N, C-alpha and C positions, 0 to 999 in steps of 0.2 A: 387312129384314136387320139383325141385331143389330150393335152397335158393335164387338163382338169379331170378327165376321166381316168387317166393313169393314177393321179393322186388319190382319187376316190377308191380305186381298186386296191391300192396299197394299204389304204386306211382300213378297208374292210377286212383284208387278210390279217392285218396286225391285231385288230379287235378280236377276230376269231381265235388267234393264237393266245392272246392274253386271257380270254375266257376259259380256254382249255387249261392253262397253267395256273390261273388264279393270281391274286395280288401277292407280291413278293415280300413286302415289309410293312404292311398296314399296322402291325402290332406296335411299332415304335413311334408312330406319329399319330397323336390324338387329333380328333376334330376340334376346331376352335370352340371354346366354351367360356361362359362367364365364370369368374373366380370368386373364391371365398373372401369375404370382406375383411376378415381378421387376418388370414394368412397373406392376403394381398397377392398370392403367388401360387395358387393351386395348380398342381400338375396332374390332377385326377383325370383318368381316361375311362371310356366306356367300351373298350375293345379287349380282345384276348391278348395274352402276352406270350409272344414267341420271339426267339432271337434269330433274326434273318441272317442268312449267310450269302445271299446274292447281292450284288452291287447294283441296285436299281433305284430310280427315283421313287420316293414314297407316294402312296396314294393319298393325296392331300385334298381335303374337303370333298371327298367323293370322286376324285379324278381317277383315271386309269393309269396305273404305273407304267412308266416308259423306261425301258432299259437304256442306260446311258453308255454309249460306246465312243461318243465323239469327244468327251472331255476326260482327260486323265487326271489322276491325283497329283497335285503339285509336289515337287520335291521339298523336303523339310529344310527350312532356312533358320538362321539364328533368330532368337527371340527379339522382337522389336515392338515398339508401340504400334497399335493398329494403324495401318496405312492402306490405301486402296491398292490391291494387288493387280498385277498385269493380267488382263483378261484375254482369253482366247475368243475368237469370233464365234458366237453361238450358232448352233444349227437351228434353223427355223422350226419352231414347235407348233404343233397343231393343238387346238383347243381340246383338252382331255374330256372324255366322257365318263360317266359314272360307272365304276366297276361292279361286278356281281358281288353279292354279299359274301363275306368270308365265312359266315356261319348261317345255319338256317334261321336263327333268331335275328331279327332286324334290330340293330342298335337303336336305342332311344335317341331321337334327334334333339339337339340342343339349339335353341334359337341363336343365331349369329348376328353380330352387328358389325358394320364396316369399320367402326372405331371402338376402342376400349373405353368403356364407361368408367367414370371416377367412382361410381357407387355400384360395383359389381354385385350380382346376386350370389347368394351363398351356394356353394357346390352341393349337389345332392348327397345325402348321407350314404346312399348305396355306392357312390363312386369312390369312397375312401378305401374300400377293400380292393377295388380295381387299381387305385393309385399305389397302395401298399404292394400289391402283387407286381405291378410294373417296376417299382423300385427294388423289390427283393430279387427280381430276375436279373437285375444289373449286377454283373460280376465286378468285384473290386480286386485290386492287387493286394498282395500281402502288406499289412501295416499301413495301408493307404489312409485310413481314418486317423491313426496315430500321427502320421506325418502331417496330415492336414491341420490338426488342432494343436499339436506340439510344435509350434512354429520354430522354436530354437531349442537347442539342448539345455538341460537343466543347469549346466555350469554358467550359461549366459545370465540366467536369472540370479544365480548366486553372485556373479560378478556385478550385476546391477545393484544388488543389495549393498555390496561393499562400496560401490561408487557413491551411493547415497550417504553412507556413513562418512566417507571422506569429505563430501560436500558439506555436511553438517559440521564436521570438525573445523572446516575452514571458514565457517560462517557464510557460506554461499548456498545457493539453492539450485537444484536441477529443475528447470521449468517443465511442468507437466504438459505434454502435448494434449490438445483438445480437438475432438473430431465432431463436427455438427452434421446430423442427418437431416436433409431437407427434401420435401416432396409434397405431393397432393394427397388427399385422403385416399386410403385403401390402395396405396401403391407399394406398400411393403417396407416402410421405414422401420417400424417396431419389429417386424418379423426379421428383417435383415440384422438388426441389433441382437436379437435372440440367436440367430444363426452365427453371428460373429463370436458370441460368448459361448455358444454350444449349450445353452440353458433354456428350457421352456418355461419361462416365468410369466408369459402372457401379460405384458404390461398394461394393456388397455382393455382386456376382456373381449369376449366373443362379440364380434360385430361392432366393437367400439372404435373410438378415435382418440388420439392424443390431445388432451385439453390443456395440459400443463407441460412445460419443458421438463424433461427427465434427464438429470445429470447422473451418469453412471461412472463413478470413480473407480477405476481398476487400480488396486494398490498391491505392490509387491510385498508379500509377507511369507518368508520362507517357512514359518511355522504352520501356515494354513495349508495343510496337505489336501484338505477338502475345502472348496470355496465357501467363504463366509460372507453372508449378506447382512448389511446394517443399513436400515432406513433412518436417515437423520431427522431430527425433530423439525417441525414446522408449525404453521398456525393450526393444523388439525391435530397435532400431538406434540406435547412438550417434552417427550423423552425419545432417545434413540432406541430403536427396536432391532434386536438381532433375530433374524428369521431364517427359516429354510427356504429353498426355492419354491416349494409348494405354498408356503405361507406368504411369500413375497407377492405372489400373484394377487391374492385377495387384498393385501394392504395397498398395492399400487392402484388397483381398480377403485378402492375406496377413496384414495387421495386424488384420483383422476376425474371425479364426478363433476367438479366445478371448474370451469375455465378461469385461469388466472395466470399472470406473468410470473408468479413466484414458483420456482422450480421444485420438483421432488428430487431429493438427493439420496442416492443409494451408493454405499461403499461396498465394493466387491473385492475381497482380499483372497489372494491365492499365491501359491509358490510358483505358478506357471505364467505369470504376467509381469510386464513392466508397468510403471505408472502411466496410465492413459485415462483421459476422460472422454466418454462417449456422451453426446448430447442429442437426445431424441426430441424433436421440436413438434409443436402443433402443426397441422397440415396447412399448406397454402390453400386459400379459399378460391372457389371458382369465380369467374367473372360475373355470374348471375347472383352472387351473394350480396347482402346489403353493403352499400358503399362504405359506411362507417366501420362495419365489422371487418370488411376486407382490408381497409386502410390500417386499422389497429393491428390486425394479425400480421400484415406484411411489415409494419414497423417493428413489431416484436421480433420477427424473423431476421430483419435487417440488423437489429441490435445484437442478436445472437451470432450472426454470421460475419459482421463487419470487422471484429478484431483480427488484425493481420496475422497473428500467430496461430489462428485456428484453421484446421483443414476442413474442407467442405466435402460432403458426400451427397451428390444429387441422386435421389432415388426415384425411378419412374418405370412404369411398365414398358417392356419392349413393344415398339409400335413402328409404323412407318415414320421415317425420319421427319417428314413434313408435319407430323402430328405431335412431335415432342415439344413441350412448352415450358418445362421447368427451367430450361436453359435461359429463358428470358429473365427470370428472377435472378439466377446466378450471375448474369452479366452486371446486375446492379451492385453486387457486393464484391465480385471478382471478375472485372471486365476482361482480363487477359487469361483467365482460367489457370492461373499459376498455383492456386491453392485447392483446386476442385478435382475430385474424382467422380466420374459418372458411373452409376450402377443401374443397369436395366434388368428388372425382374420379369417373371413370367416368361422366361426365354423359351422353355420347352413348348409352351402354348404358342408362342409366336412362330416357332419353327414350322408349325402346321400350315403357315401361309407361304412358305418358301418351297417351290416345286423343283428347283434345279440347282446345280452347282453355281451357275451364274447368279441365281437369285440370292443364295445364302452368302456368297462372297461379296456381292453388291451391298447387301445389308450390313455385313460385318465391317466393310471398308467405309461405310457412310458415317462412322463416328468422327467426332472432332479430332483431328490429328494432334492438336496442341494439348489435349487433356487425356489422362489415362481413362479408359472405358472398359467396363466389365459387364458380362452377360451372365445372369444367375437364375437359378430356379430354386425356390424354397418350398419345402413340403407344406401342404395345406394345413390349416388349423386342425382338421380332423386327424391327420397323420401325426401332428405334433402332440395332440392330446392322447393319442394311442401309444406314442413312444416318448414318455416323459423323462425317463432316465437319461442323464447327459450322454452316456456312451451310445445309447440307442438312437437318440435324436441326432447326434453327430454323424452316425453311420448313415442315416437317411439323407442328411444334407450332402454328404459326400457321394452317395449313390445318385442323388439327383444331378449332381455335376457330371458324374461319369456317364449317366444316361444322355445328357446333353451332348457330351463329346462323342458318344457312340452314334447318336443321330447325325451329328455333323460329319462323322466318318462315312456314313451311308450316303450323304450328299456330296462327298468328295470335296470338302471345304479346304480353303487355303490354311494349312496347318500353322502358319505364323500367328493365327488368331487363337490357337488353342490355349495359350497361357493366359488369356483374358476371359476364360469361361469358368464359371463355378464360384460358389461362395468362398471356398478356401483360397482361390486366387485373389479375389478382392480383399479378403481378410488379411492375407499376407502382405499385400501392397500397402494397406492402411497401417498395419503394425510396423512394416519396414520404414514408413515415413516417421513414425514415432521413434523407432530405433535410430534412425538417421539423426533426428534432432538431438538425441542423447549423445550420439557419437560425436556430434559437433561440439558438445559441451566438454568432452574429455580434454582436449588441448587447453581449454580455459581453466579447468580445475588443476591440471598439471602445471600450467604456468603460475597459477596462484600459489600452488604448493611450493614451487621453487622460488617465487618472490618472497614468500614467508621465510623460507630457509635463508635467503640472502639477508633479510632484515634481522633475523635472529643472530646470524653470524656478526653483523655489524653492531648490534646492540651489545653482544657479548664482548666484542673487542673494545668498545667504548667504556663499558663498565670496568673492565680490567684495567684500562688506562687510568680511569678516575680513581680506582682503588689504590693504584700504585702512587698516584700523585696527590693523595689526600693528606696534607700536613697543615700545621698551624699557620706558617708563613703565607701560604697561598690563600688560606681562608681569611687572614687579616686583610690581604689585598682586596679580596672579594667584598668583605664587609665595608671597607673604606669606600670602595667604588659605589656600593649600593647606597650608603648614607648620603654621599654627595649627590647622587642622582635624585634621591628622595627629597632632600632639602632644597635642591635647586627647583624641583617641580613645585613644591609648596610655595616657595618664594615667588615663582612666576604666577601662580594662581592668586597670590595676594596682590601683586603689582598689576596684574591684568593679562589674561590670555584666554583665547577661545578653544585651546587644545583640549580642555576638559569636557567638551561636548555639552554646552549649556542646555540644549534641548533635552538631554537625558539626565544630566546631573544638576542642572540649575533648579531654582525654586522661586515661585512667585511669593509675595508677602503672605498670602493666605496659606500656601503650601508650607511655608516655613513655620508659621504659627501652629498649624495642625501637626506637623511632624515633630516639632519641638515638644508639644504635649501640653504646655501651659496656656496656649491660646492668647486671649486678649491681655492687655496690661490691666493691673488691678491696683486699687488704692490701699491705704493702710487698714481699711476695714474689709479687705479682700473682695471688694465689689468691682466687677469688670468695668473698665473704661472703654467704651465703644465710640467709634468715630468713623467718618468717611475718609479713607486715605486720600482721595482726590481733593477734598475740601481742605485737608491739612497740608497739601502740597508735598506729599512724600514722594521722593524720586523713585522711578522705575518700580512702583509697587505691583504692576501687572506683568513685569518681565521676569524671565527665569535667570537668576543670578547665583553666583557662588563666589567665595573668596573675598578679595578686597572690596569689590563693588557691593556685595551683599552686606559687608560690614558697614560701608558708607550709608547704605539704605537704613540700617538699624539705627545709626546715630541720628539720621534725619528724622526717623520716627520718634526717637527719644526726645529730640529737641521740640518737635511739634506737640507731643503729649505734655512735656514739662511746661512749655509756654502757655498752654491752655489750662493749667492746673490752678485752681483758685483756693484761697484760704477757706478752711472749713468754718462752720458757724461758731460764733463766740457767745457763750452764755454769761450771765451775771456771776455765776459761780466761778467761771474761768477768770473773770476780771478780779473778783475778790481774792482768790487764791494767788493770782499773779502779783497783786499789790503787797501781799504779805502783811508785815507789822506796820507799814507806812500808811498813813491816812492819805486819801486822794484829795489833798487840798492845795497842791501846787503842781506846776508843770513837771518838775523832775519825777515826782511820784507817778504821775500819769504816764510819762515817757518810759519809766522802768517797767510798769505793768504791761505796756504795749510791746516793749522789746522782748519781755519774757514770753508773751503770747506768740509773737512772730517767730521766735526761736523754736518753740515747741511745735507750732503748726507747720513750719517748714520741714522739720525732721519727719513729722508724720506723713507729709505729702511726698517728699523726695527720696527718702531712704528705700521704700519699696520699689520705686522706679529704678534706682541705681542698682539694687540687687537683681532686678529682672534684666537690666542692661548687661550686667556682668554674666549672668547665666546664658543669655542669648549670644553674647560674644564668644563664650566658650563653645557653644553648640556650632556656631558658624565655622570656627577654626578647626574643630574636630572633624567636620565634614570633609576637610581637604585631604585627609589621609587616604580614604578609599578612592577619591578622585585621582590622587597622585598615583596610586597603584594601577588604576585602569589606564592612565596615560603611559606608564612604563610598560605595561603589557602590550598596549597598542603599538608602541615604538618597536618592541621586539618582533611583533608580527610583520610590521612593515619591513623590517630588516631581514626577515626570513628565518630568524632563529627560533621562533615559536613552533615551527613545524616539527622540530625534533625535541620538543619540550620534555618528553618522557625519557629521553636518553641524552639530553644535552649535558655538557660537562658540569660536574658538581663544583668545579672551581671557576665556573664562568657564569653561573646562573644562581642568584641568591634565592630564587623562588623554591629551590629544593629544601631550603632551611626555613620552614615556616616559624619555628620557634625564634629564630634570629630576627626575621622581618617583623614578627609580632613584638619582639623586644624593642626594636627601633621605634615602632609606633607607640609603644607604651611610654618610652622616654619623651616622645613628642607630646603625648597627651598630658603627662605629668608636668611638663614645662608650661603648657597652656594653663593648667589649673593654678600652678604657682604664680604665673604672671598675672592672671586675672584676679587672684586674691590680693596681690600687692597693689594692683591698680584700684581695686575697690577700697582698700584702706586709704589710699591717697585721695580718693573722691570724698570719703567721709570727713576729711579735714575741712571741707567747705562749710560744715555746720558749726558756726561760731557759738561761743558761749553767750549768755545773756549780757554779761558785762561788756563783751566786745561789741555786740550790737548796740548797746546803750551808748558806749563811748564814741563809736563811729558815727552815730546819728544825732548826738547831742546838739551840735551846732544847728542842725536843720530844724529842730523842734523847740529852740529856746524862746522864740517869740510867739508861740502858740497861746491862744486864750483858753482860759478855763471855763467850764460850764457856769452859768450864772447861779444855778442852784446846785451847789456842790454836794448837798445832802440828798439830792434826787438820784435814786438808783438808776433809773432808766437813762437820764442824761449822762451820768458817769459812764455807764456801759457803752453808750453810743460813742462817747468821746474816745474811750480806750480802744474800742473796736475799729474805729476809723483810722486811728493812728497805727494800730497793729496791721491793718490791711495794707497801708502804705509801706510799712516796713517789710511785709511779706513779699510785695511786688519787687522791691529792690533785691531782697534775698533770692527770689526766684530767678531773676535775670543773672545775678552773679553765679549762683550754683549751676544753672544750666550751661552757661558759657564755660566755666572752669571744669566741670565734669567732662564735657566733650574734649577739652584740651588734654585732660589727664588720660582719657582713654586712647587718644592718639599717641601721647608721649610714653605712657607706661604700659600700654598693651600692644598696640599695632607696631610701633617701632621696634620693640624687642623681638617680635615675631619675625622681623626681617633681618635682625642683626645678631642678637644674643642667642637665638635658637641654634645657630650653627655651632657655636662654642659649647653649648650645653650638651647637645646630642652627640656630636662628633667626638667631643672630648671624652665623654663617658664610654663610648665604644672603643676608642683607641687606647684607653688606659686600663682596659680589662686585663687581668692576669691570665696566664696561659690556661690554668685550670678552669677559671671561670669562662674563658673564651671557648674552650673545648666543650664545656658543659652547655653553653648557650647554643653552640653549633651541633651539639650531640654527635661529636666526632666518633666516639666508640660505637654508638648505636648505628651511625651511618655506615661505618665499616662493616659491621655485622649485616646490615641490610644489603649492602652491595655484594658481600660474599654470598648471601642467600640468593640474591637475584642472579648472580653468575651461575650458581648451581642449578637454579630453575631453568635458565636459558640453555644450559648445557644439556639438561634432560630433554627440553623441547627440541633441541637440535638433533639429538639422537632419535627421538620419536619421529621427527620430520624426515630424516633419512630413511627410516624404516617405512614410513608412509609412502615416500617416493618410490621405493622399490616395490612395495605391495601394490600401489596404485598402478604402476606401469604394467605389472603382471595382470591384474584384473581388467585394466583397460584394454590390454591386448586380447584377452579372452572375449570381452564384450564386442570389441571392434571387428573381430573375425567371426562373430556369431558362433563361438564355440568350436570352430574348426581348427 
């Protein structure tokens, strides 16, 4: 007999034996079927539910079960990331044949596809009961559901609440971890989010898709014994809405109708969570979608996934590894997969394709070794709608995971992969990542706490030293040093220095006039005198100046305005009143009238200009005080003393005594006013009396001819007016020159010399009582004493915080163990 005939005979004997015994575990492995579009992960079956006890390969896709004797169950090894296990050489298997029906009724056939469609058809309604029966038949261990969803003991969440309080007290912030769910349409992103939370809020609705990003903020709130949902306001509703889980579903579906980049934000408060943000994203579009839509959608997802602090969860149906494609998108935002966790849904359905131990271990080991990978089954939407209570839904999620593990046990899988099966395993992994990020923050907060303690101790020590050394003699030394520095700086600004930052503190001519407030020069009738600075040759009128150079520009401007001032019009009435009782019938009488007119007209023209010159000079010099202060502060920063300004010694820094520094500036301002007033009085001496003008100009006008018609009013007026105009021009030249000299001698020079004696002398001669009053010594001592008391209390609180923080940090870091 040939070897071929021998094999054929063995095969026939085997088939007869199997027909006699019937299939051993067809009840655990469903035929492959399309899945519910909303659940994205239907595990409904159309077969009877029995718990097999034999160890046999399942009847897959109508195949005959084959008893496996050649492959033994691998020994349990320590939990590791999924790696390809060592395989035993498989025994050649023959192509299985269809087994006889397990029941008289022939199961309804479901059309199968070689690949999993992105738009799966909805599971038949009648299969929900079958799926429920399948899940209910799965036995759970005691407290398995509670252990799955109560990730950590309650004291961990209480410790987390305390850590947040400490962080706020230290003006720091615990950065909330963010987890982004990414995948194609109907692959189970939203369903996985529901399974993670253990709440059936059905974010997108039956048969729907995610059109807007959904930000689910999990917030630790120890008072929220029952989860509290708050939908934050957006363009669809201008108020925050506090809703129940059942109400949340309708609200989310309403806000999910229109596709937009603006997220829907939901706050989920509970006493059983740490702060985490889950981000459900719109689905990746297929390659056959419109190019513009696909590009916009991918850019939105890239923007959501790119921030390096966000963890990525790639969600995709379990399939042959060559058909997995979300990985290509993940590589764009996380090329090394350092932030990505892969979750493959519909695992129970995919197990129907695996016919042997070799097949299942080959599939499980095909995951990327560099990234955590989990295989989950989520109850279909029909099951979720039937079991809406959180505890019931959570039980079904855990039963689905247990059913997957039972199925893998039947296939004698490599148990190293067991810890990567089930929603609770993926959920714990993601929450552990969040927990780890908070754990890494603990040393930073503790370090900040202890840095604060050191700073408080140093401040307390310094304040006590200052309080002990606060006496009049030391304060007099401080005051003298400050006055010298202030006056030296003012003198430098007058003589010339760029230390005052001209770009910031300098003024152009227009800026000076606008800031001064009075604007243009005005004549005796208060009419503005307008001119082009460039045509008047005014120096540096476009440059930013301060101090001595700004004062020089003012004098140049005054000189140009004065030199271009003309005598105002002369009327016949002016001539008649100027002549007085004398008849205008000789040269002396004409000369007297002209002198009187020139004297009056010069006063009208130049007194307003001198007053404006005085006021502008005072303004320019007063500006030097704040500039000098900024220079002194800048010097302190360069010397490094400003870094400890809050606690720098009270006997080393006069800035602690604002009343004193203001007193010094007030002495400076008073001296400016006094000097300017004296200078203006000196300038007014230039306006001679009529007699002086007459005597001074008599020789020049002795040979002048009289008008031929001495009784003619117009000729007389013209003769006197011409003579007065000549006298006015001479007066203008003399007054302009002498006023400039007097402002140099009686205003600018004293600002450089006499100012020192004035200010320093008055400060140094203060009586002790006045001195202590200016420096507010008693108030300062009381202030220091109070600050020491406050710091002492802060130090005690800090020590208590250190102790408490270490205690709670220990509880949190050890996860309550």
